[in-house]
DOZASE-305239 format. One record per residue: residue in one letter; x, y, z of N, C-alpha, C, O in turn; residue number from 1. Coordinates in steps of 0.1 Angstrom, whole numbers, plus 5000, padded with zeros to 4 digits. Example, Ala and Ser with C-alpha at 12.3 -4.5 7.8 and 13.67 -1.06 7.14 Angstrom:
2
A; 5132; 4943; 5078; 5123; 4955; 5078; 5132; 4967; 5078; 5142; 4967; 5085; 1
S; 5128; 4978; 5071; 5137; 4989; 5071; 5129; 5000; 5079; 5134; 5011; 5080; 2
This chain:
250
M; 5008; 4988; 5000; 5000; 5000; 5000; 5009; 5012; 5000; 5018; 5013; 5008; 1
S; 5006; 5022; 4991; 5014; 5034; 4990; 5010; 5044; 5001; 5000; 5043; 5007; 2
D; 5019; 5053; 5003; 5016; 5064; 5013; 5005; 5072; 5008; 5002; 5073; 4996; 3
P; 4997; 5079; 5017; 4986; 5087; 5013; 4991; 5101; 5007; 4982; 5109; 5005; 4
W; 5003; 5103; 5005; 5009; 5115; 5000; 5021; 5112; 4991; 5026; 5101; 4992; 5
F; 5025; 5122; 4983; 5037; 5120; 4975; 5043; 5134; 4974; 5036; 5144; 4975; 6
K; 5056; 5134; 4971; 5063; 5147; 4969; 5059; 5154; 4956; 5058; 5147; 4946; 7
F; 5056; 5166; 4957; 5052; 5174; 4945; 5060; 5187; 4945; 5060; 5194; 4954; 8
F; 5067; 5189; 4934; 5076; 5201; 4932; 5070; 5210; 4922; 5072; 5208; 4910; 9
P; 5063; 5221; 4927; 5057; 5230; 4917; 5067; 5236; 4907; 5063; 5238; 4895; 10
T; 5079; 5239; 4911; 5089; 5245; 4902; 5092; 5235; 4891; 5093; 5239; 4879; 11
D; 5093; 5222; 4894; 5096; 5212; 4884; 5084; 5211; 4874; 5085; 5210; 4862; 12
W; 5072; 5211; 4880; 5059; 5210; 4872; 5059; 5221; 4862; 5056; 5219; 4850; 13
R; 5061; 5233; 4867; 5060; 5245; 4858; 5072; 5247; 4848; 5070; 5253; 4838; 14
A; 5083; 5241; 4852; 5095; 5242; 4843; 5096; 5231; 4833; 5105; 5232; 4824; 15
D; 5088; 5221; 4834; 5089; 5209; 4824; 5084; 5214; 4810; 5073; 5217; 4808; 16
P; 5094; 5215; 4801; 5090; 5220; 4787; 5080; 5211; 4780; 5071; 5216; 4773; 17
A; 5081; 5198; 4782; 5072; 5189; 4776; 5057; 5192; 4781; 5048; 5192; 4773; 18
L; 5056; 5194; 4794; 5043; 5196; 4799; 5038; 5210; 4796; 5025; 5211; 4794; 19
R; 5046; 5219; 4795; 5042; 5233; 4791; 5037; 5234; 4777; 5029; 5243; 4774; 20
M; 5041; 5225; 4769; 5036; 5225; 4755; 5021; 5220; 4754; 5015; 5222; 4744; 21
C; 5017; 5214; 4764; 5003; 5209; 4764; 4993; 5219; 4769; 4996; 5228; 4776; 22
S; 4981; 5217; 4765; 4970; 5226; 4769; 4967; 5224; 4784; 4971; 5215; 4791; 23
L; 4959; 5234; 4789; 4955; 5233; 4803; 4947; 5221; 4806; 4948; 5215; 4817; 24
A; 4938; 5217; 4797; 4930; 5205; 4799; 4939; 5192; 4800; 4937; 5183; 4808; 25
A; 4950; 5192; 4791; 4959; 5180; 4791; 4967; 5180; 4804; 4969; 5169; 4810; 26
R; 4971; 5191; 4809; 4979; 5192; 4822; 4970; 5188; 4833; 4974; 5181; 4843; 27
G; 4957; 5192; 4833; 4948; 5188; 4843; 4945; 5173; 4843; 4944; 5166; 4854; 28
L; 4944; 5167; 4831; 4943; 5152; 4830; 4955; 5145; 4836; 4954; 5135; 4842; 29
W; 4967; 5151; 4833; 4979; 5145; 4838; 4980; 5144; 4853; 4984; 5134; 4858; 30
I; 4976; 5154; 4860; 4977; 5154; 4874; 4966; 5144; 4880; 4969; 5138; 4890; 31
E; 4955; 5142; 4873; 4945; 5132; 4877; 4951; 5118; 4875; 4950; 5109; 4883; 32
M; 4959; 5116; 4864; 4965; 5104; 4861; 4976; 5101; 4872; 4978; 5089; 4876; 33
I; 4983; 5111; 4876; 4994; 5109; 4886; 4988; 5104; 4899; 4993; 5096; 4906; 34
A; 4976; 5110; 4903; 4969; 5106; 4915; 4965; 5091; 4914; 4966; 5084; 4924; 35
L; 4961; 5087; 4902; 4957; 5073; 4900; 4970; 5064; 4901; 4969; 5053; 4907; 36
M; 4980; 5068; 4894; 4993; 5060; 4894; 4999; 5059; 4907; 5007; 5050; 4910; 37
H; 4996; 5069; 4916; 5002; 5068; 4930; 4997; 5056; 4937; 5004; 5051; 4946; 38
D; 4985; 5052; 4935; 4978; 5041; 4942; 4980; 5028; 4934; 4975; 5018; 4939; 39
A; 4987; 5028; 4923; 4987; 5016; 4914; 4999; 5007; 4918; 5008; 5012; 4925; 40
V; 4998; 4995; 4914; 5009; 4985; 4915; 5011; 4979; 4901; 5002; 4973; 4896; 41
P; 5023; 4980; 4896; 5035; 4987; 4901; 5033; 5002; 4903; 5025; 5008; 4896; 42
Y; 5040; 5008; 4912; 5039; 5022; 4914; 5043; 5030; 4902; 5052; 5027; 4895; 43
G; 5035; 5041; 4899; 5037; 5050; 4888; 5031; 5045; 4875; 5033; 5052; 4865; 44
H; 5024; 5034; 4875; 5017; 5029; 4863; 5002; 5032; 4863; 4996; 5031; 4874; 45
L; 4997; 5035; 4852; 4983; 5038; 4851; 4975; 5025; 4850; 4971; 5020; 4839; 46
L; 4972; 5020; 4862; 4965; 5007; 4863; 4954; 5008; 4874; 4957; 5014; 4884; 47
I; 4942; 5003; 4871; 4932; 5002; 4881; 4927; 4988; 4882; 4922; 4982; 4872; 48
S; 4929; 4982; 4894; 4927; 4967; 4895; 4934; 4959; 4885; 4929; 4950; 4879; 49
D; 4947; 4963; 4883; 4956; 4956; 4874; 4953; 4958; 4860; 4959; 4951; 4851; 50
Q; 4944; 4966; 4857; 4940; 4968; 4843; 4941; 4983; 4839; 4938; 4992; 4847; 51
P; 4946; 4986; 4827; 4947; 5000; 4822; 4933; 5005; 4819; 4926; 4999; 4812; 52
P; 4929; 5017; 4824; 4916; 5022; 4822; 4915; 5027; 4807; 4924; 5031; 4801; 53
T; 4903; 5026; 4802; 4900; 5030; 4789; 4898; 5045; 4789; 4897; 5052; 4799; 54
D; 4897; 5051; 4777; 4895; 5066; 4776; 4881; 5069; 4782; 4880; 5079; 4789; 55
A; 4871; 5060; 4780; 4858; 5063; 4786; 4858; 5062; 4801; 4852; 5070; 4807; 56
Q; 4866; 5053; 4806; 4867; 5052; 4821; 4874; 5064; 4827; 4870; 5069; 4837; 57
L; 4885; 5069; 4820; 4892; 5081; 4825; 4882; 5093; 4824; 4883; 5102; 4832; 58
A; 4874; 5093; 4814; 4864; 5104; 4813; 4855; 5104; 4824; 4851; 5115; 4830; 59
V; 4850; 5093; 4829; 4841; 5092; 4841; 4849; 5097; 4853; 4844; 5104; 4861; 60
L; 4861; 5092; 4855; 4869; 5095; 4866; 4873; 5110; 4866; 4873; 5117; 4877; 61
G; 4875; 5116; 4855; 4880; 5130; 4854; 4868; 5139; 4852; 4870; 5152; 4853; 62
G; 4856; 5134; 4850; 4845; 5143; 4848; 4846; 5152; 4835; 4842; 5163; 4835; 63
A; 4850; 5145; 4824; 4851; 5152; 4812; 4846; 5144; 4800; 4846; 5131; 4802; 64
P; 4843; 5149; 4789; 4839; 5141; 4777; 4850; 5132; 4773; 4861; 5135; 4774; 65
T; 4846; 5121; 4767; 4855; 5111; 4763; 4864; 5116; 4752; 4877; 5113; 4752; 66
D; 4859; 5124; 4742; 4867; 5129; 4732; 4878; 5139; 4737; 4889; 5139; 4732; 67
Q; 4874; 5146; 4747; 4884; 5155; 4753; 4896; 5147; 4760; 4907; 5151; 4759; 68
I; 4892; 5136; 4766; 4902; 5128; 4773; 4911; 5122; 4762; 4924; 5122; 4763; 69
T; 4906; 5117; 4751; 4914; 5112; 4740; 4923; 5122; 4734; 4935; 5119; 4732; 70
N; 4918; 5134; 4732; 4927; 5145; 4726; 4938; 5148; 4736; 4949; 5150; 4732; 71
S; 4934; 5149; 4749; 4944; 5153; 4759; 4955; 5142; 4760; 4967; 5146; 4762; 72
L; 4951; 5130; 4760; 4961; 5119; 4760; 4970; 5120; 4748; 4982; 5117; 4750; 73
G; 4965; 5123; 4737; 4973; 5124; 4725; 4983; 5136; 4726; 4995; 5134; 4722; 74
E; 4979; 5147; 4732; 4988; 5158; 4735; 4999; 5154; 4744; 5011; 5156; 4741; 75
L; 4996; 5147; 4755; 5006; 5143; 4765; 5016; 5133; 4759; 5028; 5134; 4761; 76
E; 5011; 5124; 4751; 5020; 5114; 4745; 5028; 5120; 4734; 5040; 5116; 4733; 77
L; 5023; 5129; 4726; 5031; 5135; 4716; 5042; 5143; 4722; 5053; 5144; 4716; 78
A; 5039; 5150; 4733; 5049; 5158; 4739; 5059; 5150; 4747; 5069; 5155; 4752; 79
G; 5057; 5137; 4749; 5066; 5129; 4756; 5065; 5130; 4771; 5074; 5127; 4778; 80
V; 5053; 5134; 4776; 5051; 5136; 4790; 5052; 5122; 4797; 5057; 5121; 4808; 81
F; 5046; 5112; 4791; 5046; 5098; 4798; 5052; 5088; 4788; 5054; 5091; 4776; 82
S; 5054; 5076; 4793; 5059; 5065; 4785; 5049; 5054; 4786; 5040; 5054; 4794; 83
R; 5052; 5043; 4778; 5043; 5031; 4778; 5052; 5019; 4779; 5064; 5019; 4774; 84
T; 5047; 5009; 4786; 5054; 4996; 4787; 5052; 4989; 4773; 5045; 4994; 4765; 85
R; 5058; 4977; 4772; 5057; 4969; 4760; 5042; 4965; 4758; 5038; 4962; 4747; 86
K; 5035; 4964; 4769; 5021; 4961; 4768; 5012; 4973; 4766; 5000; 4972; 4766; 87
G; 5018; 4985; 4765; 5010; 4997; 4762; 5005; 5004; 4775; 4997; 5013; 4774; 88
V; 5010; 5000; 4787; 5005; 5006; 4799; 5012; 5019; 4801; 5025; 5020; 4800; 89
I; 5005; 5030; 4803; 5011; 5043; 4805; 5018; 5043; 4819; 5012; 5038; 4829; 90
Y; 5029; 5050; 4820; 5036; 5051; 4833; 5044; 5064; 4833; 5047; 5070; 4823; 91
S; 5046; 5069; 4845; 5054; 5082; 4847; 5068; 5078; 4850; 5071; 5070; 4860; 92
R; 5077; 5082; 4842; 5091; 5079; 4844; 5096; 5083; 4858; 5103; 5076; 4865; 93
R; 5093; 5095; 4862; 5097; 5100; 4875; 5092; 5093; 4886; 5099; 5089; 4896; 94
M; 5079; 5089; 4886; 5073; 5082; 4897; 5079; 5068; 4898; 5081; 5063; 4909; 95
V; 5082; 5062; 4887; 5088; 5049; 4887; 5102; 5050; 4893; 5106; 5041; 4902; 96
R; 5110; 5060; 4890; 5123; 5062; 4896; 5122; 5064; 4911; 5129; 5058; 4919; 97
D; 5112; 5073; 4915; 5110; 5076; 4929; 5106; 5063; 4937; 5111; 5061; 4948; 98
G; 5097; 5055; 4930; 5093; 5043; 4937; 5104; 5033; 4939; 5105; 5026; 4949; 99
Q; 5113; 5032; 4929; 5125; 5023; 4930; 5134; 5028; 4940; 5140; 5020; 4948; 100
G; 5136; 5041; 4941; 5145; 5047; 4952; 5140; 5044; 4966; 5147; 5040; 4975; 101
R; 5126; 5045; 4968; 5121; 5042; 4981; 5122; 5027; 4984; 5125; 5023; 4996; 102
A; 5120; 5019; 4974; 5122; 5004; 4976; 5136; 5001; 4981; 5138; 4993; 4990; 103
I; 5146; 5007; 4974; 5160; 5004; 4978; 5162; 5009; 4992; 5169; 5003; 5000; 104
A; 5157; 5021; 4995; 5159; 5027; 5009; 5152; 5018; 5019; 5158; 5016; 5030; 105
M; 5141; 5013; 5017; 5134; 5004; 5026; 5142; 4991; 5028; 5142; 4986; 5039; 106
K; 5148; 4987; 5017; 5155; 4974; 5019; 5168; 4976; 5027; 5172; 4968; 5035; 107
N; 5174; 4988; 5026; 5186; 4991; 5034; 5183; 4996; 5048; 5192; 4997; 5056; 108
G; 5171; 4999; 5051; 5167; 5004; 5064; 5156; 5013; 5063; 5155; 5021; 5053; 109
K; 5147; 5013; 5072; 5135; 5022; 5072; 5139; 5036; 5071; 5149; 5041; 5077; 110
K; 5132; 5044; 5062; 5135; 5058; 5060; 5148; 5060; 5054; 5154; 5071; 5055; 111
G; 5154; 5050; 5048; 5167; 5052; 5041; 5178; 5047; 5050; 5177; 5047; 5062; 112
G; 5189; 5042; 5044; 5200; 5037; 5051; 5212; 5036; 5042; 5210; 5034; 5030; 113
N; 5224; 5036; 5048; 5236; 5034; 5041; 5239; 5019; 5039; 5241; 5012; 5049; 114
P; 5238; 5014; 5027; 5240; 5000; 5025; 5254; 4995; 5031; 5254; 4984; 5036; 115
T; 5264; 5003; 5029; 5277; 4999; 5035; 5277; 4998; 5050; 5282; 4988; 5056; 116
L; 5271; 5008; 5056; 5269; 5008; 5071; 5261; 4996; 5075; 5264; 4990; 5085; 117
R; 5250; 4994; 5068; 5241; 4983; 5072; 5248; 4970; 5071; 5246; 4961; 5080; 118
K; 5256; 4968; 5061; 5263; 4955; 5059; 5273; 4954; 5071; 5275; 4943; 5076; 119
A; 5280; 4965; 5074; 5290; 4964; 5085; 5283; 4961; 5098; 5288; 4953; 5106; 120
I; 5271; 4966; 5100; 5264; 4963; 5113; 5259; 4949; 5113; 5260; 4942; 5124; 121
E; 5255; 4944; 5102; 5251; 4930; 5101; 5262; 4920; 5104; 5260; 4910; 5110; 122
N; 5274; 4924; 5100; 5286; 4915; 5102; 5293; 4918; 5115; 5303; 4911; 5118; 123
M; 5288; 4927; 5123; 5295; 4930; 5135; 5294; 4919; 5146; 5283; 4914; 5148; 124
P; 5305; 4914; 5152; 5304; 4904; 5162; 5296; 4908; 5174; 5295; 4920; 5177; 125
L; 5290; 4898; 5181; 5282; 4902; 5192; 5289; 4908; 5204; 5284; 4915; 5212; 126
D; 5303; 4905; 5205; 5310; 4911; 5216; 5316; 4924; 5213; 5324; 4930; 5220; 127
N; 5311; 4931; 5202; 5315; 4944; 5198; 5302; 4953; 5196; 5299; 4956; 5185; 128
P; 5296; 4957; 5207; 5283; 4964; 5206; 5285; 4977; 5199; 5296; 4983; 5199; 129
L; 5275; 4981; 5192; 5275; 4993; 5184; 5276; 5006; 5193; 5284; 5015; 5189; 130
V; 5269; 5006; 5204; 5269; 5018; 5212; 5275; 5014; 5226; 5269; 5004; 5232; 131
K; 5285; 5020; 5230; 5292; 5017; 5243; 5287; 5025; 5254; 5289; 5022; 5266; 132
E; 5282; 5037; 5251; 5277; 5045; 5262; 5265; 5053; 5257; 5264; 5056; 5245; 133
R; 5257; 5057; 5266; 5245; 5065; 5262; 5249; 5079; 5257; 5258; 5085; 5261; 134
V; 5241; 5083; 5247; 5243; 5096; 5242; 5237; 5106; 5252; 5226; 5105; 5256; 135
K; 5245; 5116; 5256; 5240; 5126; 5266; 5229; 5134; 5260; 5231; 5140; 5249; 136
P; 5218; 5136; 5267; 5207; 5144; 5261; 5211; 5159; 5261; 5220; 5163; 5268; 137
Q; 5205; 5166; 5251; 5208; 5180; 5251; 5202; 5187; 5263; 5192; 5183; 5269; 138
K; 5209; 5198; 5267; 5205; 5205; 5279; 5196; 5216; 5276; 5198; 5223; 5266; 139
P; 5186; 5219; 5284; 5177; 5230; 5281; 5184; 5243; 5282; 5195; 5244; 5288; 140
E; 5179; 5253; 5275; 5186; 5265; 5273; 5188; 5272; 5287; 5197; 5280; 5288; 141
A; 5179; 5269; 5296; 5180; 5276; 5309; 5192; 5272; 5317; 5196; 5279; 5326; 142
R; 5198; 5260; 5313; 5210; 5256; 5320; 5222; 5263; 5315; 5223; 5267; 5303; 143
S; 5231; 5265; 5324; 5243; 5273; 5321; 5252; 5265; 5311; 5254; 5253; 5312; 144
Q; 5257; 5272; 5301; 5266; 5266; 5291; 5278; 5275; 5290; 5277; 5286; 5284; 145
I; 5289; 5271; 5295; 5301; 5279; 5295; 5310; 5275; 5284; 5314; 5263; 5283; 146
D; 5314; 5284; 5275; 5321; 5280; 5263; 5336; 5281; 5264; 5343; 5289; 5257; 147
D; 5341; 5273; 5274; 5356; 5273; 5276; 5362; 5260; 5271; 5373; 5257; 5275; 148
G; 5354; 5251; 5265; 5359; 5238; 5261; 5352; 5227; 5268; 5345; 5230; 5278; 149
G; 5352; 5215; 5262; 5344; 5204; 5267; 5346; 5201; 5282; 5336; 5200; 5289; 150
G; 5359; 5200; 5286; 5361; 5196; 5300; 5356; 5206; 5310; 5350; 5203; 5320; 151
D; 5360; 5219; 5307; 5356; 5230; 5316; 5341; 5231; 5317; 5335; 5233; 5327; 152
T; 5334; 5229; 5305; 5319; 5230; 5305; 5313; 5219; 5313; 5304; 5222; 5321; 153
R; 5318; 5207; 5312; 5312; 5196; 5320; 5314; 5199; 5335; 5306; 5196; 5343; 154
E; 5326; 5203; 5338; 5329; 5206; 5353; 5321; 5217; 5358; 5316; 5216; 5369; 155
A; 5319; 5228; 5350; 5311; 5239; 5355; 5296; 5235; 5356; 5289; 5239; 5366; 156
D; 5291; 5226; 5347; 5278; 5222; 5348; 5275; 5213; 5360; 5265; 5214; 5367; 157
T; 5285; 5205; 5363; 5284; 5197; 5375; 5284; 5205; 5388; 5277; 5203; 5397; 158
L; 5293; 5216; 5388; 5293; 5225; 5399; 5280; 5232; 5400; 5275; 5235; 5412; 159
R; 5274; 5236; 5389; 5261; 5242; 5389; 5251; 5234; 5397; 5243; 5239; 5405; 160
G; 5250; 5221; 5393; 5241; 5212; 5399; 5243; 5211; 5414; 5234; 5210; 5422; 161
R; 5256; 5210; 5418; 5259; 5209; 5432; 5255; 5221; 5440; 5250; 5221; 5451; 162
I; 5257; 5233; 5434; 5253; 5246; 5441; 5238; 5246; 5442; 5234; 5250; 5453; 163
L; 5231; 5243; 5432; 5216; 5244; 5432; 5211; 5234; 5443; 5202; 5237; 5450; 164
S; 5217; 5222; 5443; 5213; 5212; 5453; 5215; 5217; 5467; 5207; 5215; 5476; 165
A; 5227; 5224; 5469; 5230; 5229; 5482; 5221; 5240; 5486; 5218; 5242; 5498; 166
I; 5216; 5248; 5477; 5207; 5259; 5479; 5193; 5253; 5483; 5185; 5259; 5491; 167
G; 5190; 5241; 5477; 5177; 5235; 5479; 5167; 5237; 5468; 5155; 5236; 5470; 168
V; 5172; 5239; 5456; 5163; 5240; 5444; 5167; 5229; 5434; 5177; 5222; 5436; 169
D; 5158; 5228; 5424; 5160; 5217; 5415; 5173; 5219; 5407; 5175; 5229; 5401; 170
P; 5182; 5209; 5407; 5195; 5210; 5401; 5195; 5211; 5386; 5205; 5214; 5379; 171
I; 5184; 5207; 5380; 5182; 5207; 5365; 5177; 5220; 5360; 5183; 5227; 5353; 172
S; 5165; 5223; 5365; 5158; 5235; 5360; 5163; 5248; 5367; 5162; 5259; 5361; 173
G; 5167; 5247; 5380; 5171; 5258; 5387; 5159; 5266; 5393; 5160; 5277; 5397; 174
M; 5147; 5260; 5392; 5134; 5267; 5396; 5134; 5267; 5411; 5136; 5257; 5418; 175
A; 5132; 5280; 5416; 5132; 5282; 5431; 5118; 5286; 5435; 5115; 5298; 5435; 176
G; 5110; 5276; 5439; 5097; 5279; 5444; 5087; 5282; 5434; 5090; 5283; 5422; 177
P; 5074; 5284; 5438; 5063; 5287; 5429; 5064; 5300; 5422; 5056; 5302; 5412; 178
N; 5072; 5309; 5426; 5073; 5322; 5420; 5080; 5321; 5406; 5080; 5331; 5399; 179
G; 5086; 5310; 5403; 5092; 5308; 5390; 5106; 5314; 5389; 5111; 5315; 5378; 180
N; 5112; 5319; 5400; 5125; 5324; 5400; 5135; 5314; 5396; 5135; 5302; 5401; 181
L; 5145; 5317; 5387; 5155; 5308; 5382; 5168; 5311; 5388; 5173; 5322; 5388; 182
L; 5175; 5301; 5393; 5189; 5302; 5397; 5198; 5293; 5388; 5193; 5284; 5382; 183
G; 5210; 5296; 5388; 5219; 5288; 5380; 5219; 5293; 5365; 5223; 5285; 5356; 184
T; 5215; 5305; 5363; 5215; 5310; 5349; 5229; 5313; 5345; 5239; 5311; 5352; 185
K; 5231; 5317; 5332; 5244; 5320; 5327; 5251; 5331; 5335; 5263; 5330; 5338; 186
A; 5243; 5341; 5339; 5248; 5352; 5347; 5253; 5347; 5361; 5263; 5351; 5366; 187
D; 5245; 5338; 5367; 5249; 5332; 5379; 5262; 5325; 5378; 5271; 5326; 5387; 188
M; 5263; 5317; 5368; 5275; 5309; 5366; 5288; 5317; 5363; 5299; 5314; 5365; 189
E; 5285; 5329; 5357; 5296; 5339; 5355; 5302; 5343; 5368; 5314; 5345; 5370; 190
R; 5293; 5345; 5378; 5297; 5349; 5392; 5305; 5337; 5398; 5315; 5340; 5404; 191
V; 5301; 5325; 5395; 5308; 5314; 5401; 5322; 5313; 5395; 5332; 5311; 5402; 192
R; 5323; 5316; 5382; 5336; 5317; 5376; 5345; 5328; 5382; 5357; 5326; 5383; 193
M; 5338; 5339; 5386; 5346; 5350; 5392; 5351; 5346; 5406; 5362; 5349; 5410; 194
W; 5342; 5338; 5413; 5347; 5333; 5426; 5359; 5324; 5424; 5368; 5325; 5432; 195
Q; 5359; 5316; 5414; 5370; 5307; 5412; 5383; 5315; 5407; 5394; 5312; 5412; 196
A; 5380; 5324; 5398; 5392; 5331; 5392; 5397; 5342; 5401; 5410; 5343; 5403; 197
D; 5388; 5350; 5407; 5393; 5362; 5415; 5396; 5358; 5429; 5406; 5363; 5435; 198
L; 5389; 5349; 5435; 5391; 5345; 5449; 5399; 5332; 5451; 5403; 5329; 5462; 199
G; 5401; 5325; 5440; 5409; 5313; 5440; 5402; 5302; 5448; 5408; 5293; 5454; 200
L; 5388; 5302; 5448; 5381; 5292; 5455; 5379; 5279; 5446; 5377; 5280; 5434; 201
N; 5381; 5268; 5453; 5378; 5255; 5445; 5363; 5251; 5447; 5356; 5257; 5455; 202
S; 5359; 5241; 5440; 5345; 5237; 5440; 5340; 5233; 5454; 5329; 5237; 5458; 203
D; 5348; 5225; 5461; 5344; 5221; 5474; 5342; 5232; 5484; 5333; 5232; 5492; 204
T; 5351; 5242; 5483; 5350; 5253; 5492; 5337; 5261; 5489; 5330; 5266; 5498; 205
I; 5334; 5263; 5476; 5322; 5270; 5472; 5310; 5263; 5478; 5301; 5269; 5483; 206
I; 5309; 5250; 5476; 5298; 5242; 5481; 5297; 5243; 5496; 5286; 5244; 5501; 207
A; 5308; 5243; 5503; 5308; 5243; 5518; 5302; 5257; 5523; 5295; 5257; 5532; 208
V; 5306; 5268; 5516; 5302; 5281; 5519; 5287; 5282; 5517; 5279; 5288; 5525; 209
V; 5282; 5276; 5505; 5268; 5277; 5502; 5260; 5269; 5512; 5250; 5274; 5517; 210
V; 5264; 5258; 5516; 5257; 5250; 5526; 5256; 5257; 5539; 5246; 5258; 5545; 211
E; 5267; 5263; 5544; 5267; 5270; 5557; 5259; 5282; 5556; 5252; 5286; 5565; 212
T; 5259; 5289; 5544; 5251; 5301; 5543; 5236; 5297; 5543; 5228; 5305; 5550; 213
M; 5232; 5286; 5537; 5218; 5283; 5537; 5213; 5278; 5550; 5201; 5279; 5553; 214
T; 5222; 5273; 5559; 5218; 5269; 5572; 5214; 5281; 5581; 5206; 5280; 5590; 215
R; 5220; 5293; 5577; 5217; 5305; 5585; 5206; 5313; 5578; 5201; 5323; 5584; 216
K; 5203; 5310; 5566; 5193; 5318; 5558; 5179; 5312; 5561; 5176; 5301; 5559; 217
R; 5170; 5321; 5567; 5157; 5317; 5572; 5146; 5319; 5561; 5135; 5314; 5563; 218
D; 5149; 5327; 5551; 5138; 5331; 5542; 5138; 5323; 5529; 5133; 5328; 5518; 219
G; 5144; 5311; 5529; 5144; 5303; 5517; 5155; 5306; 5507; 5164; 5313; 5510; 220
P; 5154; 5300; 5495; 5165; 5302; 5485; 5166; 5317; 5481; 5156; 5324; 5482; 221
P; 5178; 5321; 5478; 5180; 5335; 5474; 5173; 5338; 5460; 5170; 5329; 5453; 222
S; 5171; 5350; 5457; 5166; 5354; 5444; 5176; 5353; 5433; 5172; 5351; 5421; 223
R; 5188; 5354; 5437; 5199; 5352; 5427; 5212; 5350; 5435; 5213; 5352; 5447; 224
L; 5222; 5345; 5428; 5235; 5343; 5434; 5242; 5357; 5434; 5244; 5363; 5423; 225
T; 5246; 5362; 5445; 5252; 5375; 5446; 5267; 5374; 5450; 5272; 5363; 5453; 226
Y; 5273; 5386; 5450; 5288; 5386; 5452; 5292; 5398; 5461; 5289; 5409; 5458; 227
G; 5298; 5395; 5472; 5304; 5406; 5480; 5295; 5411; 5491; 5297; 5421; 5497; 228
H; 5284; 5403; 5495; 5275; 5408; 5506; 5281; 5403; 5519; 5278; 5392; 5523; 229
L; 5290; 5410; 5525; 5298; 5406; 5536; 5289; 5402; 5548; 5292; 5393; 5556; 230
E; 5278; 5410; 5550; 5270; 5408; 5562; 5262; 5394; 5562; 5257; 5390; 5572; 231
K; 5262; 5388; 5550; 5254; 5375; 5549; 5263; 5363; 5549; 5259; 5352; 5546; 232
L; 5276; 5365; 5551; 5286; 5354; 5550; 5285; 5345; 5562; 5281; 5350; 5573; 233
P; 5288; 5332; 5561; 5289; 5324; 5573; 5300; 5328; 5582; 5309; 5336; 5578; 234
D; 5301; 5321; 5593; 5312; 5324; 5603; 5325; 5322; 5596; 5327; 5311; 5590; 235
P; 5335; 5330; 5598; 5348; 5329; 5592; 5355; 5316; 5596; 5363; 5311; 5588; 236
S; 5352; 5310; 5607; 5358; 5297; 5611; 5353; 5285; 5603; 5359; 5275; 5604; 237
C; 5342; 5287; 5596; 5336; 5276; 5589; 5345; 5271; 5578; 5350; 5279; 5570; 238
C; 5348; 5258; 5577; 5355; 5252; 5566; 5369; 5258; 5564; 5374; 5257; 5553; 239
A; 5375; 5264; 5575; 5388; 5269; 5574; 5389; 5279; 5562; 5399; 5278; 5554; 240
M; 5380; 5288; 5561; 5379; 5297; 5550; 5391; 5308; 5551; 5394; 5312; 5562; 241
S; 5396; 5311; 5540; 5406; 5322; 5539; 5399; 5335; 5538; 5387; 5336; 5538; 242
E; 5407; 5346; 5538; 5401; 5359; 5537; 5393; 5361; 5524; 5383; 5367; 5523; 243
G; 5399; 5354; 5513; 5391; 5354; 5500; 5378; 5347; 5501; 5369; 5351; 5495; 244
D; 5378; 5336; 5508; 5366; 5328; 5510; 5355; 5336; 5516; 5343; 5335; 5513; 245
R; 5358; 5345; 5525; 5348; 5352; 5533; 5341; 5363; 5524; 5332; 5369; 5529; 246
R; 5346; 5365; 5512; 5340; 5375; 5504; 5328; 5369; 5496; 5320; 5376; 5489; 247
L; 5327; 5356; 5497; 5316; 5349; 5489; 5303; 5349; 5497; 5304; 5346; 5509; 248
G; 5292; 5351; 5491; 5279; 5351; 5498; 5267; 5353; 5489; 5269; 5354; 5477; 249
F; 5256; 5352; 5495; 5243; 5354; 5488; 5238; 5368; 5491; 5228; 5372; 5486; 250
């Protein structure tokens, strides 16, 4: 059974010189024939129940007088719009090519496939699996993406999740409560980078400070990650913080 649709290229239709030589009535008949050939077996052949329709039958299907169908068929054939098999069955050269291409694609794999790759997969030993690790899903745009290279990006993203978990919000979305406030945005992660670059803080120290800060914070998650609010910092003795560490806060 053929698909309920087929590709139609208006530019090709209008640019075909053979078709343009035909009258409007002949071109209209041709598109009706194409619709019939789409459902035919073999694909692209003008057959109805395995039989070629007569001019009178085409006239009934097309809603036109028989003599007009005969004349239009003559125009199309004279212009070389269609071809005939040895048995005289009309067929569309392009539709036959397209049908053959789809058949080859289906044979090599659904929706198309590389025959060479398919053969290689078929011959692959069982102790050599095709996929050795899961493909990592794409991250939503709300998550921070730091463009410093693959390793740094993965490390920063892991740190982002640890920070958000320490704050008490969802480590994936960064959603903080029903008000829809987002933490862990690109701007927030730029601050984290500044803590690392300017203050020389490592990931564990940052997490320790965040945890201690949140134990003292009574009003829930912060509205954003801030920098330099000295009055909200944890006790200096926590986690053996240096003078630089004490500058980090919410």
